[in-house]
Steps between C-alpha positions, in 0.01 A plus 500: 500500500345454842709303749353339812799294613374166629163624630179575305313801634133568436266260317665222307346463151358173383737445206836554679820367352824492703805363320776351713842407368810404705336633816436847356162669459422681179253787447129443542299432184125561517244760608474690831173675561526628859812590698480582877771567757393519866135533394586793275421464131779600263418584139749287314546725197421849633720474813786307345841676484600310191467178308514331163324227299170563678174515303128477558378153587278338238194418709374164366132593528421288193626193685179521702282480185274793591314518167156337479314338208810405302667842516876518440715677761793716384739687733814712493712650780219716638169422330284206412176461310257236375445461129137387486339262249198612307182571696684574827630822651622647831842510668482123556277417199234431759207667324303346215246697300217290641599550865230765525245300305238728345302213346165420660263206536768230514670596174851380418742795503782484245774766465481653152804713581678626811223756542183358345301179549244298310207349689409154366132492585325210673179343371214750484720810512644737241665842470841653566479412872243217459239715673225449238259206533415315177242230426649205311269263313739397221861511628768652280859382550813681386761222505836570660561871561830686466567439870483121463159446663208319336139608536292221653193390693531242778198289604465255787609141438259321267364201697445139393699504173722209604357244257280699264455860381373704208578865424333738257613854423515769233781742424574794275858576405659841528579649163872432485727214401647429845159386633550165326862421578541366853204597714325337796117473504449315830697294750463303824756272663809478717845347504508134600761304695573213262683487169181570306284614788398843373120477501362784289240600242593768249361666187673755279599624156825428321589588141135567413371169639316402817707278733327293771717308752447307822711281728348247741836441667647246257577714195355780289230455235468775238256578218582768241225634276524606138582869440219734605288658230584867553195604298289399800438779748419270795653155558328220692681226695351184649737259677482220753653192657372167630766314700805483266322598179474865406342681205494848345268669250577848365246696291382277214815285499472126553519362850854384599582250777802386703575247777736596781807277561551279805237339720367792707141605430433788744579871473595630845516879491467728801593840359267777396365505145688771308343663196698708252828489693634424845614679813859379479621659180806271461395189300776302673287497815231296326501120469690344214302512179447751218562795736353773286720807529231768475148561618199510269447807281133564433165414658395171664136450592225243562742269687308198635595166654336179619644195676235243402283419200196517726577858610435829330778742404591770753733799506812456716533680832343519845242645483448393142661733246693705758883493496706510819743750355638641179736756350482738202173356368269734312157486341505374141479781240535771767813715497617650830707746295176667391484649850868603523660803336880494507657844462808638321521227239462208742347179367227310684588132550234249604540139609156371591371729773849636575571836338790746517664782304830435324663845508734662249854588607497791742157427649383286788201447729177303468380718211841626376437846644821536704834603353813297575752715690848538354631333816278193485632167380240484221622828343650473153788583485589409862676751725879474539536538877731229627388226736477627857422857395158665497342637182304822560275635220529866401274718280745433216670165553637365826794511741678229694547520879820309573572279801800568723826441316379565143469807280446597138191577293378141533694412820738302284824627663650383826 
């Protein structure tokens, strides 16, 4: 018990509590950090002659929310630490794996783990770090990858398709069942301001059928083809619209038509023309409509468009046939894994032009050539050093360096 009488000496803490009852003053309740008498500092514990019911102050460091990127702060009487979410590390969870981005040529860096990254390559690039140039004449799309991104090509806005357009294209499906389920072929449009004002033009696959939809601002018109003949290696689509009336022809199926609802007759779209997927990988960001969940899986080629019966067909883009951007698009029938050799049992994974090694447990690195240290978070089984301690690898196992106030093999004792 430390008694001051009626005067506080030294610095008064922020959270002071003085209880008064019937004119009497009771003992102070709170924390005192510095104590000075006549400019001389007294060490409250070391120089005290006696006392009772005094303990270390629980410094509320977590009240200041020091952890970044969604980290959770935990503290005890003397220590505090940040428990970091996946993909972040550091005392304050301030470092992400992609902070020191090794990907080149405008690639999208995505953390594969706390230590390794995957480079999602832009159009015209391939390789582990997207450093290899590739020539693409027939684009190959990989759908939605394990990271949630779709492969896509983005072309400049297609002009003069307000009242009339025709599209022709060919595609070849990837050899697996998911390529037919819920996959986007192309899209252009944006969210509108009215109740039905989502002007868009969209083509995709759902449940083995081709789905063609458009909205002129007064409601969506949709044509669904018959099931695709999977015996065909290449499928051909020809579609168009004149004012409210649209039509779709797939392979040798009969031509199907539809008329859009409402009175509006013009398609007003200002976005880029996306082929195979889209930059925003969350379908909720697209205008209301079919909202295909995945990108296309396979090859799309010979895409042509015209905006008048008197015009010839042209490839999209400015200059013609050239996309503005793209991601994870490869050359049809070429495998980037043919140039990559993953070591120590690692498996080469390719998504369009993006390629990386999926390593077995205990290995890491671009080519699975680095061992995972016993002290790293990826090690299986994980080390047992308690939070706040430091794991130090040894030739046979590891040891735990404990912070002040803890002891034991794993710093588990106070």
